[in-house]
N, C-alpha and C positions, 0 to 999 in steps of 0.2 A: 516171559514173552506174552504180550497182550495184543489181541487183534481188535481193531476198532471198526465198528460198522455204524452207519448213519441210522438213527431211529426217528421215525415220524409217525404221527397219528393225527386224525382229524375227528373232532367231536362236533356233531351237528344234529339238527332235528331228524329223528328217525334212527340215529346211531349215536346216542349220547354217552355210551360207555365203551371203553377200550381197555383190555387187560394185557399187560406185558407178563408173559410167563414162558420163558424160553425152555425148550426141551433140551436139557443138558445132562442126560443120564445114561450115556453109552457106557457099557461096562468096560473096565480095564483102562479107561482114560478119563478120569474125572476132570471137569473143567469148572471154572468159576464164571459167574455172570454178574455184571454190574450195569445198571442203567443210570445214565447221567442226563438229566433234563437241563437244557440250556435256555430254552425260550418257549413261551406261549404267545401266539400271535393271532389276533382277531382277523378273520377273513374279510375281504373287501365287500362281500355281500351282506354283512351283518347289519341288522336293523339299528338305527341310530338312537332309538328311544329305550333300549333295554340294556341291562347289565348282563354279562356273561361270566358266570362263576365256575371255575374248574376246581374240582375237589380230587384229592388223591386218597386212596385207601391202601394201606400197607400194614405189615405185621411189625410190631415192636417186640421187645423182650417179653413183655407181659401179655399184651392183647393186640387187637386190631385198632389202628389209628385211622380216623377219617378227618381230613383237614383241608380247607381251601388253600390253593397255592397261587391262584390268579383271579383277579376281578378286572374284567376288561369292558370298556364301553366306547363306542364310536364318539369321537370328539373329545374324549377325556384321556383314555389310555388304550391304545390299540395293541401294545405289546408289553410283555413283562419278561425281562432278562433274569435268569436265575442260574443257580449252580446246585441242583439237588441230586444227590446220589442215593440210589437204592440198590443194596446188595442182596436183598432177599426177595425172591419172587413168591407169589405174584404181586404185581402192582397194578391197581385199577384206577383209571382216570375217568371221571364222570363230569358231564356238563350238568350241574345241579340247577342252574338258572340261565335263562336265555335260550336262543335258538341257534347261536353260532353262525357260521362255523368258527371253531377255534382250532388252530394247528399247533401241535406240540412237537418240538424239535429237540434232538439230543443225540447221544451216543450210546450204543450197546457195546460194552467192553467184554471181550471173551478171552479168558486166560486159562492157563493150565496150572492146576494145583501141583502136579508132579514136578514140572519145570521150576516153579517158584520155590518149592522146598529144596530142590537140588541146588539152585542158584544161591539160596540163603546159606546152605551148608558150606558151599565153596567160599562164599564171602567170609563166613565165620572162621574157616580154616586160614584164609589169607590174613585176616586181622590178627589171629593168634600167632601166626608165623612172624608177622611184622613186630608184634609186641615182644616176642622172644628175642628177635634180632636186636631190638632196641635195648633190651635188658642186658644182653651180652655186650653190646658196645659200651653201655654205662659201666659195667663191671671192669672191662678191659681198658678202653681208651678214654672215656669221658672223665673218669676219676683222675687219671694221670694228667689230663689236660687242665683240669680245674686246680689241682694243687700248685703247679707252677704259677698260675695267675694269682693265686692267693699269696704265695710267697713273694712274688714280685711286688705286689702292692704293700705287703707288710714289711719290706726291707727298709722302708723309710727313705727311699730315694727322693731327692728334691724334684719338684715339678719343673718342667722345661721352662726356660727363661725366668727363673727365679720366682717361684710361686709365693703364695701368701705365707707359707711356713717360714720362708727366708726373709720375711719383712716386706717383700714385694718391691717392685720397681716404682719409680716416681709416677709412672703412668697410672698406677692404681690409686695414688693420692689424688690425682685429678678427678678420677671417677668419684671419689668420696666427696669432693668439693661440689660436684654437680648435684648430688643428692641433697 
């Protein structure tokens, strides 16, 4: 089960940096957090002659990554749609160029590790039960059903209405002439 919450932040002159770092460490009930950024939007008060560059800083497997995610300018590009997911906190957004304001919109997803693992175990058990039931059917009923079909086809019964094996009706000769 995952809870979704709206996430929003504004970068502007005087507050050019915002950090997302949810406090998710209550004992006895671990939870997962994920931030999904959907859009960066240039505010209506932005100056028309400057670029506004938003940079994100986050951790990777090896080290810290700093990379621009949006370059916005009045008259050229006022918004940038994206689908960026960050599962490791902290994530820091910085307005590295321009005075803004730049609004960042997205979702904060809050889930439970305990519930997710329990759900996964239940699903695995259901899949195993279904596979065992399918194997039992194959051993009992499916093999018996397949044998009659094979024996019916292998008896050499003529096809309905005199098939090609019996020389075929005159109608088949007409088809040959058309080709």
